[in-house]
C-alpha positions as a Markdown table, in Angstrom:
| # | Residue | x | y | z |
|---|---|---|---|---|
| 1 | Met | 0.0 | 0.0 | 0.0 |
| 2 | Leu | 2.9 | 2.4 | 0.9 |
| 3 | Leu | 4.4 | 1.9 | -2.5 |
| 4 | Leu | 1.2 | 2.5 | -4.2 |
| 5 | Lys | 0.8 | 5.7 | -2.5 |
| 6 | Lys | 4.5 | 6.8 | -3.2 |
| 7 | Thr | 3.9 | 6.0 | -6.8 |
| 8 | Arg | 0.7 | 7.8 | -6.9 |
| 9 | His | 2.4 | 10.9 | -5.4 |
| 10 | Lys | 5.2 | 10.7 | -8.0 |
| 11 | Val | 2.4 | 10.6 | -10.7 |
| 12 | Ile | 0.7 | 13.7 | -9.2 |
| 13 | Leu | 3.9 | 15.6 | -9.1 |
| 14 | Asp | 4.7 | 14.6 | -12.7 |
| 15 | Leu | 1.2 | 15.7 | -13.8 |
| 16 | Ile | 1.3 | 19.1 | -12.3 |
| 17 | Glu | 4.9 | 19.6 | -13.6 |
| 18 | Gln | 3.9 | 18.7 | -17.2 |
| 19 | Gln | 0.6 | 20.5 | -17.6 |
| 20 | Asp | -1.7 | 22.9 | -15.9 |
| 21 | Val | -4.0 | 21.2 | -13.5 |
| 22 | Ala | -6.5 | 23.8 | -12.2 |
| 23 | Thr | -8.5 | 21.8 | -9.6 |
| 24 | Gln | -8.4 | 18.7 | -7.5 |
| 25 | Asp | -11.3 | 17.3 | -9.6 |
| 26 | Glu | -9.2 | 17.6 | -12.7 |
| 27 | Leu | -6.4 | 16.0 | -10.9 |
| 28 | Leu | -8.7 | 13.1 | -10.0 |
| 29 | Glu | -9.7 | 12.6 | -13.5 |
| 30 | Leu | -6.1 | 12.5 | -14.7 |
| 31 | Leu | -5.3 | 9.9 | -12.0 |
| 32 | Leu | -8.5 | 7.8 | -13.1 |
| 33 | Glu | -7.4 | 7.9 | -16.6 |
| 34 | Arg | -4.0 | 6.5 | -15.7 |
| 35 | Gly | -5.7 | 3.6 | -13.9 |
| 36 | Tyr | -5.5 | 4.8 | -10.3 |
| 37 | Ser | -8.6 | 4.0 | -8.3 |
| 38 | Val | -8.9 | 7.0 | -6.1 |
| 39 | Thr | -11.5 | 9.1 | -4.5 |
| 40 | Gln | -11.6 | 12.9 | -4.2 |
| 41 | Ala | -11.0 | 12.5 | -0.5 |
| 42 | Thr | -7.7 | 10.7 | -1.4 |
| 43 | Val | -6.6 | 13.3 | -3.7 |
| 44 | Ser | -7.3 | 15.9 | -1.2 |
| 45 | Arg | -5.1 | 14.2 | 1.4 |
| 46 | Asp | -2.4 | 13.8 | -1.4 |
| 47 | Val | -2.5 | 17.4 | -2.3 |
| 48 | Lys | -2.1 | 18.4 | 1.5 |
| 49 | Lys | 0.7 | 15.8 | 2.1 |
| 50 | Leu | 2.6 | 16.9 | -1.0 |
| 51 | Gly | 2.3 | 20.6 | 0.0 |
| 52 | Leu | 0.4 | 21.5 | -3.2 |
| 53 | Val | -1.4 | 24.8 | -3.4 |
| 54 | Lys | -3.6 | 26.5 | -5.9 |
| 55 | Ser | -1.8 | 29.4 | -7.6 |
| 56 | Phe | -3.6 | 32.5 | -8.5 |
| 57 | Glu | -0.7 | 34.2 | -10.2 |
| 58 | Asn | -1.4 | 33.9 | -14.0 |
| 59 | Ala | -4.2 | 31.4 | -13.2 |
| 60 | Thr | -1.8 | 28.5 | -13.5 |
| 61 | Gly | -3.5 | 26.1 | -11.1 |
| 62 | Ile | -2.0 | 23.7 | -8.7 |
| 63 | His | 1.7 | 23.7 | -7.9 |
| 64 | Val | 4.2 | 22.6 | -5.2 |
| 65 | Asp | 4.6 | 25.2 | -2.5 |
| 66 | Arg | 8.4 | 24.8 | -2.0 |
| 67 | Ser | 8.2 | 26.8 | 1.3 |
| 68 | Phe | 6.1 | 24.0 | 2.6 |
| 69 | Cys | 8.3 | 21.0 | 1.7 |
């Protein structure tokens, strides 16, 4: 289970690095498309754990808050 979580976290970081992800719902859909069976609650916990925040600058969407890490 821990390996799956770590793998999912890596995929989430890759996704937000490669493209604009505006919402947790959008992130959820991207994960589902890649075969991850997750709920919105799981995505929410992952976002918090990874220190992701919504950026309002230039409407770029979710990104990693480096001050949190």
